[in-house]
N, C-alpha and C positions, 0 to 999 in steps of 0.2 A: 505494499500498500504506499510506505514513505517513498518507495523506488520512483512510483508513478505519480508521486504529486507535481503538479502543476504551479510552480510559485510564482507563475506570470501574474495572476491577480494580487499580489502581496506584493510584487515588484511596481505595479502600478500602484498600488494603496501609499506606498513608500513615496513612490515619485511626486503623485500627486499633493501627501501630505507637504513634501520637503518645498515645492514648487509655491503652496499656499501657505506656509509659516512665512516662508523667504518675502513675497509680496506683503502678505498682512503686516510684518513686522515693519518694513518699510512704510507703510502707509500710516499704519497706527502709532507709531513711536509720536508723529508730530501732533496727530490729532490727540492722542494721551495727554501729551505736554500740555497741549492748548486747554482740554478739559480742565487740568490740574491748577492750572496758570489764572483763568479765567474768571470773572465774577458778571460777564456777561448775562442776561435775562435770557438768552438763546440757550444756552447751558443745559438747564432740563430738557429742552425740546431735541438738541441734538443727543444727548444720553439715552435718551427714550427712542429715538430710531437706531441707535448704534445698538440697544439693547433686545430689539424689536425679535431679531431670531433666536432669542433665547425662550420667548414665549407663542412665538408663529409655529403652528403644527408644520413640520415639513412640506405636507403635502399642497399647503397653502403657500408658504415660499416659491416652493420648486414649481407651483403653476403659473405664477407670476412670472418669473425668471423664464421659463419655456415660453411665454408668450413674446416677450421680448425677445428672444433667441432667434425666436421663429422668423423675425425680419433680418437679420445675419447670419442664419445659417449656421449657429453655434450649436445647436442642439445635437444631441448624439455624437461629439468630438471631445476629445482630450481638453481640448482649450476651454470649451463651454465647462465642463466640469472644475476646470481651474478657478474662473470667473465665480461659479455659483457655489463652492468650496469658501472662495473669500469672501462671499456675501453671509454663508452659514455660519462662519467661523470666524467672523469680525468682534463680537464681543469677548470673546475670550483670548484676545490678544489685548484689544484695547482696554479692558475693565481691570485686569490685574498691573498693567502698565501706568493707568492712571492712577490707583491705588498706589502704588510703591512713589509716583512723583506727588502725593498728594500728605504721604507721610515722612518726605523729607524735612527736616530743618527750615523754615522759613530764614533762618538771619542768616545759614549758607548760602541761599540762594540769592538774597539781596547782597551780599557781603560781594558775590561774583560780579551782581550788576555793578557795585560799586566803584569794583577795580576797573571798569570799563570792560568788560565782557559783556560782548553778544548773547541773545537768546540762544544760538544755534553753539556758541563756543560754551556757555554756560550747561546745555542739555548734555553737550555729549561730555564736557571734559570734569561735570562737577556732579550732575545729577543722576545722570547714566551708571556712572561706575557704581554710587550709592546703594542701586536698587537690585542689587544682583539675584536675590531669592524673587523678586517680584519679576524680574526680566526672566529669570530660568521658567518660573512657572506661567509664565504667557508663553514663551516659546515651546515647551513641552505640552502644554494643557490642547494647545493649538492645533500642534503635529497630531497627538493623540484623539483630539475629537474628530480632525478630518478623516484618519484612518477608518475609523469607527462610523462616518456617514452612512445611510443608507439611501431613505426617503429622498432627499435630494437627489443625491446620487442618481437613483433607480429613475425620476421621473425625467431628469436632464440628460442622462449620458445612457440609458438602458442598459444592455449587455450586449457589448460587440468585444470578442475577444481580443485580446493585445491593444484595447483602446480604450474602452469606458467599464469593462468587466474586473473590479476591482474586488477585495477581498469579502468583504461585504453582502456582495452583489451574489459573489460565486457560492457563499456559504447559504443563502435565499433559494439559489437555484437546486443546490443537493439537498435541501431538507423536503422541495418542490417533487424532486424526484424519487423521494425518499432513499436516498443513498446517505444512511445515518454515521454510515462509517467513518466516510470522507469528511460529513459535515461535525463530525466530532473533534477530527484531526485539524480544521481548518479553527473551527472555535477556540481549541484549546491553544493553538498557537496565538489569536488574536487575545485572548485572555491573559495568557503569559505574557506579552507586549505590554497590553493594558496596565498590569501589575508592575513591570517592570520600571514602567515610566511613572506611575504615581508615587512608585515607592521613592524613585529618585529625586523627584521632587521634595516629598517629605523628608527625606533624609539629608538633603542638602539644605534645606530650610531649617531644618533642628539643627544641624550642625554650624549653620550660619548664627541661629541664635543662641547656642551655648559658646561660640566664638565671641560673640558682643558680651553675651553675661560675665565671661574670664575679664575682656575690657575694661 
């Protein structure tokens, strides 16, 4: 059974998760920094829009993305999956980063500005190095969440081998045809990956807190 295991769905899942995580980091970093710094009246509106994918059923989000993508021929393509995943996983990147930035000592940020540093320099030289636990949490949770996506992926990408058939879709199809042995193996691999990812986050954060306590 293991010798005949098709690893392509896992490779596609990791590829999708890696690209999505990178794109979301680049897009979410300035957004989270802005939300942590601003006192604008539009802040609650932006936060609500950003958090929508957490409460929206995947079918609702998938339906509207499907309608938009139909106009630009992105449905059932890997590129379409990446864009859809960015929408779906956005809050998992933004919220930990924003929380990390908001927890920073305000005097440290103000001191950087008083020293003549720009917002960009302050972000990369002062803020980012001091929110390592939040940064790691954002990156790993976004990656893991993308690997485990199902509803949005199914609606946007379907199940095209070597293109959009990721691990979660492969497991679904195995259950449909009652190939429970293969489904067990795929599910066990996904379970192990999820546990390792979460354990890494908690272990790192616990270690950082312990080091901080010693200091």
